[in-house]
VMD Tcl script that builds the backbone (N, CA, C; Angstrom):
set m [mol new atoms 267]
animate dup $m
set s [atomselect $m all]
$s set {name element resname resid chain x y z} {
  {N N MET 1 A -35.717 20.551 63.578}
  {CA C MET 1 A -35.510 21.102 62.255}
  {C C MET 1 A -34.722 20.102 61.414}
  {N N VAL 2 A -35.098 19.971 60.183}
  {CA C VAL 2 A -34.462 19.025 59.272}
  {C C VAL 2 A -33.323 19.738 58.545}
  {N N GLY 3 A -32.144 19.115 58.567}
  {CA C GLY 3 A -31.008 19.681 57.858}
  {C C GLY 3 A -31.118 19.454 56.358}
  {N N LYS 4 A -30.206 20.088 55.630}
  {CA C LYS 4 A -30.216 19.979 54.166}
  {C C LYS 4 A -30.017 18.529 53.723}
  {N N ASP 5 A -29.049 17.849 54.335}
  {CA C ASP 5 A -28.792 16.450 53.966}
  {C C ASP 5 A -29.982 15.561 54.297}
  {N N GLN 6 A -30.653 15.835 55.408}
  {CA C GLN 6 A -31.817 15.038 55.783}
  {C C GLN 6 A -32.972 15.278 54.813}
  {N N ALA 7 A -33.154 16.517 54.392}
  {CA C ALA 7 A -34.216 16.818 53.426}
  {C C ALA 7 A -33.951 16.113 52.096}
  {N N ILE 8 A -32.702 16.121 51.657}
  {CA C ILE 8 A -32.340 15.419 50.427}
  {C C ILE 8 A -32.559 13.920 50.598}
  {N N GLY 9 A -32.243 13.394 51.773}
  {CA C GLY 9 A -32.464 11.979 52.050}
  {C C GLY 9 A -33.928 11.600 51.966}
  {N N TRP 10 A -34.804 12.418 52.553}
  {CA C TRP 10 A -36.244 12.146 52.474}
  {C C TRP 10 A -36.723 12.210 51.036}
  {N N LEU 11 A -36.209 13.172 50.270}
  {CA C LEU 11 A -36.595 13.298 48.867}
  {C C LEU 11 A -36.175 12.062 48.067}
  {N N ILE 12 A -34.947 11.607 48.284}
  {CA C ILE 12 A -34.452 10.399 47.605}
  {C C ILE 12 A -35.322 9.201 47.978}
  {N N LEU 13 A -35.625 9.062 49.259}
  {CA C LEU 13 A -36.434 7.941 49.729}
  {C C LEU 13 A -37.807 7.935 49.064}
  {N N ILE 14 A -38.468 9.067 49.048}
  {CA C ILE 14 A -39.819 9.142 48.479}
  {C C ILE 14 A -39.797 8.858 46.981}
  {N N ILE 15 A -38.855 9.441 46.259}
  {CA C ILE 15 A -38.770 9.228 44.811}
  {C C ILE 15 A -38.494 7.762 44.494}
  {N N CYS 16 A -37.585 7.146 45.227}
  {CA C CYS 16 A -37.256 5.739 44.976}
  {C C CYS 16 A -38.445 4.823 45.253}
  {N N ILE 17 A -39.181 5.092 46.303}
  {CA C ILE 17 A -40.355 4.259 46.599}
  {C C ILE 17 A -41.409 4.416 45.510}
  {N N ILE 18 A -41.645 5.649 45.064}
  {CA C ILE 18 A -42.631 5.882 44.004}
  {C C ILE 18 A -42.239 5.140 42.729}
  {N N ILE 19 A -40.969 5.200 42.347}
  {CA C ILE 19 A -40.525 4.528 41.118}
  {C C ILE 19 A -40.562 3.010 41.285}
  {N N ALA 20 A -40.112 2.509 42.439}
  {CA C ALA 20 A -40.092 1.057 42.654}
  {C C ALA 20 A -41.494 0.462 42.640}
  {N N VAL 21 A -42.486 1.218 43.055}
  {CA C VAL 21 A -43.864 0.736 43.021}
  {C C VAL 21 A -44.509 1.045 41.665}
  {N N GLY 22 A -44.236 2.210 41.130}
  {CA C GLY 22 A -44.884 2.647 39.897}
  {C C GLY 22 A -44.411 1.941 38.645}
  {N N TYR 23 A -43.148 1.533 38.598}
  {CA C TYR 23 A -42.628 0.881 37.393}
  {C C TYR 23 A -43.360 -0.428 37.084}
  {N N PRO 24 A -43.463 -1.349 38.038}
  {CA C PRO 24 A -44.206 -2.582 37.725}
  {C C PRO 24 A -45.672 -2.331 37.393}
  {N N VAL 25 A -46.278 -1.372 38.080}
  {CA C VAL 25 A -47.678 -1.056 37.785}
  {C C VAL 25 A -47.803 -0.550 36.354}
  {N N ALA 26 A -46.925 0.355 35.962}
  {CA C ALA 26 A -46.978 0.915 34.608}
  {C C ALA 26 A -46.644 -0.135 33.550}
  {N N LEU 27 A -45.764 -1.055 33.866}
  {CA C LEU 27 A -45.339 -2.052 32.887}
  {C C LEU 27 A -46.351 -3.179 32.714}
  {N N TYR 28 A -46.903 -3.667 33.804}
  {CA C TYR 28 A -47.758 -4.855 33.738}
  {C C TYR 28 A -49.253 -4.557 33.744}
  {N N ILE 29 A -49.673 -3.536 34.444}
  {CA C ILE 29 A -51.099 -3.300 34.607}
  {C C ILE 29 A -51.611 -2.239 33.651}
  {N N TRP 30 A -50.889 -1.153 33.502}
  {CA C TRP 30 A -51.372 -0.007 32.737}
  {C C TRP 30 A -51.646 -0.309 31.267}
  {N N PRO 31 A -50.715 -0.915 30.498}
  {CA C PRO 31 A -50.952 -1.048 29.050}
  {C C PRO 31 A -52.032 -2.073 28.724}
  {N N GLY 32 A -53.220 -1.607 28.497}
  {CA C GLY 32 A -54.305 -2.485 28.075}
  {C C GLY 32 A -54.742 -3.473 29.126}
  {N N LEU 33 A -54.458 -3.201 30.365}
  {CA C LEU 33 A -54.820 -4.080 31.484}
  {C C LEU 33 A -54.419 -5.534 31.236}
  {N N GLY 34 A -53.148 -5.718 30.892}
  {CA C GLY 34 A -52.612 -7.062 30.785}
  {C C GLY 34 A -52.442 -7.599 29.385}
  {N N SER 35 A -52.705 -6.816 28.356}
  {CA C SER 35 A -52.591 -7.338 26.998}
  {C C SER 35 A -51.139 -7.693 26.657}
  {N N LEU 36 A -50.169 -6.910 27.115}
  {CA C LEU 36 A -48.757 -7.228 26.846}
  {C C LEU 36 A -48.242 -8.331 27.760}
  {N N ALA 37 A -48.796 -8.440 28.939}
  {CA C ALA 37 A -48.304 -9.407 29.912}
  {C C ALA 37 A -48.629 -10.844 29.538}
  {N N THR 38 A -49.436 -11.083 28.517}
  {CA C THR 38 A -49.749 -12.451 28.119}
  {C C THR 38 A -48.667 -13.041 27.217}
  {N N ASN 39 A -47.794 -12.230 26.685}
  {CA C ASN 39 A -46.735 -12.695 25.796}
  {C C ASN 39 A -45.587 -13.263 26.632}
  {N N THR 40 A -45.252 -14.549 26.422}
  {CA C THR 40 A -44.222 -15.219 27.214}
  {C C THR 40 A -42.851 -14.590 27.025}
  {N N ALA 41 A -42.500 -14.250 25.794}
  {CA C ALA 41 A -41.192 -13.639 25.540}
  {C C ALA 41 A -41.071 -12.299 26.261}
  {N N PHE 42 A -42.151 -11.552 26.269}
  {CA C PHE 42 A -42.159 -10.280 26.984}
  {C C PHE 42 A -41.902 -10.504 28.470}
  {N N LEU 43 A -42.561 -11.493 29.046}
  {CA C LEU 43 A -42.393 -11.766 30.470}
  {C C LEU 43 A -40.990 -12.255 30.804}
  {N N LEU 44 A -40.379 -13.037 29.924}
  {CA C LEU 44 A -39.025 -13.537 30.177}
  {C C LEU 44 A -38.011 -12.402 30.271}
  {N N VAL 45 A -38.252 -11.321 29.586}
  {CA C VAL 45 A -37.362 -10.163 29.657}
  {C C VAL 45 A -37.825 -9.195 30.747}
  {N N ALA 46 A -39.112 -8.971 30.832}
  {CA C ALA 46 A -39.637 -7.939 31.724}
  {C C ALA 46 A -39.485 -8.281 33.204}
  {N N ILE 47 A -39.630 -9.534 33.582}
  {CA C ILE 47 A -39.555 -9.891 34.998}
  {C C ILE 47 A -38.157 -9.649 35.574}
  {N N PRO 48 A -37.065 -10.126 34.929}
  {CA C PRO 48 A -35.741 -9.821 35.493}
  {C C PRO 48 A -35.412 -8.327 35.491}
  {N N VAL 49 A -35.842 -7.623 34.452}
  {CA C VAL 49 A -35.598 -6.177 34.403}
  {C C VAL 49 A -36.367 -5.479 35.524}
  {N N THR 50 A -37.589 -5.885 35.755}
  {CA C THR 50 A -38.387 -5.310 36.836}
  {C C THR 50 A -37.729 -5.559 38.186}
  {N N LEU 51 A -37.279 -6.782 38.414}
  {CA C LEU 51 A -36.611 -7.097 39.681}
  {C C LEU 51 A -35.334 -6.275 39.857}
  {N N ALA 52 A -34.564 -6.091 38.772}
  {CA C ALA 52 A -33.344 -5.285 38.845}
  {C C ALA 52 A -33.663 -3.829 39.177}
  {N N ILE 53 A -34.683 -3.291 38.567}
  {CA C ILE 53 A -35.063 -1.897 38.832}
  {C C ILE 53 A -35.548 -1.740 40.266}
  {N N ILE 54 A -36.343 -2.691 40.730}
  {CA C ILE 54 A -36.813 -2.618 42.120}
  {C C ILE 54 A -35.623 -2.690 43.075}
  {N N LEU 55 A -34.657 -3.565 42.798}
  {CA C LEU 55 A -33.470 -3.676 43.647}
  {C C LEU 55 A -32.672 -2.378 43.655}
  {N N ILE 56 A -32.462 -1.792 42.491}
  {CA C ILE 56 A -31.696 -0.542 42.406}
  {C C ILE 56 A -32.387 0.559 43.208}
  {N N PHE 57 A -33.699 0.686 43.043}
  {CA C PHE 57 A -34.400 1.745 43.756}
  {C C PHE 57 A -34.600 1.414 45.227}
  {N N ALA 58 A -34.583 0.149 45.604}
  {CA C ALA 58 A -34.605 -0.207 47.026}
  {C C ALA 58 A -33.296 0.226 47.684}
  {N N ILE 59 A -32.184 0.041 46.987}
  {CA C ILE 59 A -30.898 0.514 47.503}
  {C C ILE 59 A -30.910 2.038 47.603}
  {N N GLY 60 A -31.451 2.704 46.584}
  {CA C GLY 60 A -31.567 4.157 46.636}
  {C C GLY 60 A -32.438 4.618 47.796}
  {N N ALA 61 A -33.537 3.911 48.050}
  {CA C ALA 61 A -34.411 4.250 49.172}
  {C C ALA 61 A -33.696 4.047 50.497}
  {N N TRP 62 A -32.907 2.989 50.588}
  {CA C TRP 62 A -32.128 2.734 51.806}
  {C C TRP 62 A -31.118 3.859 52.040}
  {N N ILE 63 A -30.447 4.306 50.989}
  {CA C ILE 63 A -29.510 5.429 51.107}
  {C C ILE 63 A -30.261 6.683 51.548}
  {N N GLY 64 A -31.420 6.938 50.947}
  {CA C GLY 64 A -32.222 8.087 51.350}
  {C C GLY 64 A -32.654 8.006 52.803}
  {N N TRP 65 A -33.077 6.823 53.245}
  {CA C TRP 65 A -33.484 6.632 54.635}
  {C C TRP 65 A -32.309 6.892 55.577}
  {N N THR 66 A -31.136 6.394 55.204}
  {CA C THR 66 A -29.948 6.604 56.028}
  {C C THR 66 A -29.608 8.087 56.119}
  {N N MET 67 A -29.664 8.776 54.984}
  {CA C MET 67 A -29.387 10.213 54.991}
  {C C MET 67 A -30.431 10.968 55.811}
  {N N ALA 68 A -31.685 10.563 55.713}
  {CA C ALA 68 A -32.766 11.280 56.386}
  {C C ALA 68 A -32.742 11.086 57.897}
  {N N THR 69 A -32.281 9.943 58.368}
  {CA C THR 69 A -32.340 9.651 59.796}
  {C C THR 69 A -31.024 9.857 60.523}
  {N N THR 70 A -29.952 10.168 59.807}
  {CA C THR 70 A -28.661 10.423 60.437}
  {C C THR 70 A -28.610 11.881 60.889}
  {N N PRO 71 A -28.295 12.127 62.160}
  {CA C PRO 71 A -28.237 13.515 62.608}
  {C C PRO 71 A -27.071 14.254 61.946}
  {N N PRO 72 A -27.229 15.566 61.754}
  {CA C PRO 72 A -26.151 16.325 61.130}
  {C C PRO 72 A -24.922 16.373 62.041}
  {N N PRO 73 A -23.741 16.498 61.458}
  {CA C PRO 73 A -22.530 16.549 62.281}
  {C C PRO 73 A -22.451 17.856 63.075}
  {N N LYS 74 A -21.630 17.825 64.138}
  {CA C LYS 74 A -21.427 19.023 64.947}
  {C C LYS 74 A -20.650 20.063 64.135}
  {N N PRO 75 A -20.892 21.328 64.408}
  {CA C PRO 75 A -20.095 22.362 63.746}
  {C C PRO 75 A -18.630 22.279 64.172}
  {N N ILE 76 A -17.741 22.701 63.301}
  {CA C ILE 76 A -16.295 22.653 63.561}
  {C C ILE 76 A -15.948 23.424 64.837}
  {N N GLU 77 A -16.592 24.571 65.044}
  {CA C GLU 77 A -16.285 25.391 66.212}
  {C C GLU 77 A -16.556 24.634 67.508}
  {N N GLU 78 A -17.647 23.877 67.539}
  {CA C GLU 78 A -17.981 23.109 68.738}
  {C C GLU 78 A -16.958 22.002 68.979}
  {N N ILE 79 A -16.514 21.359 67.932}
  {CA C ILE 79 A -15.502 20.304 68.066}
  {C C ILE 79 A -14.195 20.895 68.563}
  {N N GLU 80 A -13.802 22.061 68.011}
  {CA C GLU 80 A -12.562 22.710 68.454}
  {C C GLU 80 A -12.650 23.113 69.917}
  {N N THR 81 A -13.810 23.564 70.366}
  {CA C THR 81 A -13.992 23.928 71.768}
  {C C THR 81 A -13.834 22.708 72.657}
  {N N GLU 82 A -14.405 21.573 72.246}
  {CA C GLU 82 A -14.271 20.342 73.041}
  {C C GLU 82 A -12.821 19.888 73.110}
  {N N ILE 83 A -12.110 19.979 72.007}
  {CA C ILE 83 A -10.696 19.569 71.977}
  {C C ILE 83 A -9.872 20.486 72.878}
  {N N GLY 84 A -10.159 21.789 72.803}
  {CA C GLY 84 A -9.439 22.743 73.649}
  {C C GLY 84 A -9.695 22.498 75.131}
  {N N ALA 85 A -10.925 22.132 75.485}
  {CA C ALA 85 A -11.256 21.856 76.890}
  {C C ALA 85 A -10.542 20.595 77.365}
  {N N LYS 86 A -10.413 19.598 76.515}
  {CA C LYS 86 A -9.714 18.367 76.893}
  {C C LYS 86 A -8.222 18.616 77.083}
  {N N GLU 87 A -7.648 19.475 76.228}
  {CA C GLU 87 A -6.206 19.755 76.316}
  {C C GLU 87 A -5.868 20.525 77.575}
  {N N GLU 88 A -6.792 21.367 78.071}
  {CA C GLU 88 A -6.557 22.141 79.270}
  {C C GLU 88 A -6.548 21.261 80.512}
  {N N LYS 89 A -7.250 20.152 80.492}
  {CA C LYS 89 A -7.305 19.262 81.656}
  {C C LYS 89 A -6.096 18.451 81.752}
}
mol reanalyze $m
mol bondsrecalc $m
mol representation Tube
mol addrep $m
């Protein structure tokens, strides 16, 4: 069963991957199939911005992956039981 934090992690991961892939496609391919991409000034601004956005969403995807694959913590009651058992020994 997936915990709440893991579900949120998977959601973050999926959204970040979709945006990191979709942004360059929408910026370079979608508008007129390359009509804007022929302008040099446009490319000088768009390429660094695209790389920055991909980096930001790659970090977000990494955070989502970490949240999704990290097991949930033990309940407090279980930890207290373990501590009590250790103190008795």
